[in-house]
C-alpha positions in Angstrom: 30.7 7.9 15.1 28.5 4.9 15.7 25.6 5.5 18.0 22.5 3.9 19.5 19.0 5.4 19.5 17.1 4.6 22.7 13.4 5.1 22.3 10.0 4.4 23.9 7.8 2.1 21.9 5.5 5.0 20.9 8.3 6.7 18.9 10.2 3.8 17.2 8.9 4.5 13.7 9.7 8.2 14.0 13.2 7.5 15.4 14.0 4.8 12.8 13.1 7.2 10.0 14.7 10.3 11.5 18.0 8.6 12.3 18.0 6.1 9.3 18.2 3.1 11.6 18.1 -0.3 9.9 18.8 -2.5 12.9 16.5 -2.7 16.0 16.3 -4.5 19.3 12.9 -4.7 21.1 12.8 -5.5 24.8 9.1 -5.8 25.4 6.6 -8.0 27.3 5.7 -11.1 25.3 2.1 -10.1 25.0 2.8 -6.6 23.8 1.8 -6.2 20.2 3.4 -3.6 18.0 4.4 -3.0 14.4 8.0 -3.1 13.3 8.9 0.1 11.4 9.0 -0.7 7.6 12.6 0.6 7.3 13.7 -2.3 9.6 14.0 -5.6 7.8 12.7 -8.6 9.8 16.1 -10.2 9.8 17.6 -7.1 11.4 15.1 -7.0 14.2 15.8 -8.8 17.5 12.8 -9.3 19.6 13.5 -10.1 23.3 10.4 -10.9 25.3 10.8 -9.8 28.9 9.2 -7.6 31.5 10.9 -4.7 33.3 11.5 -6.6 36.5 14.6 -7.3 38.5 14.0 -10.7 39.9 12.5 -14.1 38.9 9.5 -15.7 40.5 6.9 -13.0 39.8 4.0 -15.0 38.4 3.7 -14.9 34.6 6.2 -12.1 34.2 9.4 -12.9 32.4 12.6 -11.7 34.1 15.6 -10.7 32.0 18.1 -13.6 31.9 21.4 -14.7 30.4 19.9 -15.7 27.0 18.4 -12.2 26.6 21.7 -10.5 27.4 23.7 -12.9 25.1 21.2 -12.1 22.4 21.9 -8.3 22.8 25.7 -9.0 22.7 25.4 -11.2 19.6 23.1 -8.9 17.7 25.3 -5.9 18.5 28.3 -7.9 17.1 26.3 -8.5 13.9 25.4 -4.8 13.5 27.5 -3.2 10.7 27.4 0.3 12.3 26.7 2.0 9.0 23.5 3.3 10.4 22.4 3.7 14.1 21.1 0.8 16.1 17.6 1.5 17.5 16.9 -0.1 20.9 13.5 0.3 22.5 11.3 -0.9 25.3 7.9 0.3 26.5 9.0 3.7 27.9 12.7 3.9 26.8 13.8 4.3 30.4 14.9 1.0 31.9 15.4 -2.1 29.7 16.6 -0.2 26.6 19.2 2.0 28.3 20.5 -1.1 30.0 20.7 -2.9 26.6 22.4 0.1 25.1 25.1 0.1 27.8 25.7 -3.7 27.3 25.8 -3.3 23.5 28.2 -0.3 23.7 30.6 -2.2 26.1 30.5 -5.3 24.0 31.5 -3.3 20.9 34.1 -1.1 22.6 35.3 -3.1 25.6 38.4 -0.9 26.2 36.3 2.0 27.4 35.6 2.9 31.0 32.3 1.8 32.5 32.2 5.0 34.5 32.6 7.2 31.5 30.0 5.3 29.5 27.5 5.5 32.4 28.2 9.3 32.7 27.5 9.7 29.0 24.2 7.8 29.4 23.2 10.2 32.2 24.3 13.2 30.2 22.2 12.0 27.3 19.1 11.2 29.4 18.3 12.6 32.8 15.5 9.9 32.9 17.4 6.7 32.2 17.3 4.2 35.0 18.9 1.0 33.5 17.3 -2.3 34.6 19.6 -3.6 37.3 19.1 -7.3 36.4 20.1 -6.7 32.8 23.1 -4.7 34.0 24.2 -7.4 36.5 24.0 -10.1 33.9 25.7 -7.9 31.3 28.5 -7.2 33.8 29.0 -10.9 34.3 28.8 -12.0 30.6 31.2 -9.1 29.5 33.6 -10.0 32.4 33.5 -6.4 33.8 34.2 -7.5 37.4 31.3 -5.5 38.9 32.5 -2.2 37.4 29.4 -1.8 35.2 27.1 -2.4 38.1 29.1 0.1 40.2 29.0 2.7 37.4 25.3 2.4 36.9 24.8 2.7 40.7 26.9 5.8 40.8 24.7 7.7 38.3 21.7 6.9 40.4 18.0 6.6 39.5 16.9 8.9 36.7 14.2 11.6 37.0 10.6 10.6 36.7 9.7 10.2 33.0 6.6 10.2 30.9 8.0 7.7 28.4 8.4 10.3 25.6 12.1 11.1 25.7 14.2 9.3 23.1 17.9 9.9 23.2 21.2 9.0 21.5 24.2 7.3 23.0 27.6 7.1 21.2 29.3 3.7 21.3 32.4 5.6 22.4 33.1 9.0 23.8 33.4 11.3 20.8 36.6 12.8 22.2 38.2 9.3 22.3 37.2 8.3 18.7 
């Protein structure tokens, strides 16, 4: 089964090696410096500079937009799924879980948004997907508000310390 590893920045090297990831999406503030794990080739690393905010017009902060979400969808489509996809943000709680939901739905569009959101919650009690990314993803994937509603239904995650990576299957293991 293909899966996504969702991680905080502090654990990307460990998660890449442990799960043999060779593809990575980084959703991180543009000024945030970090080292790409050596097992991830530069051409298999998508860097999306954005802040974890839900609206535009907040000074120098970069709100997620359609180009970011389109980048997630296109990168996911180019992922060969022979090894896991690693997606990270600063704490692994908001931007990266949202990107994981978008990637999973883009790759397996026949699945239920509600089931996918429930799997996310089961995998991580801390995940609180960024609502702006989810809203844009819902629109670009033509989900008719169902992704937004499914994420609302699981509610805000528990408070997190940014040290809880987790795995999310592209599809429910029972469904194949």
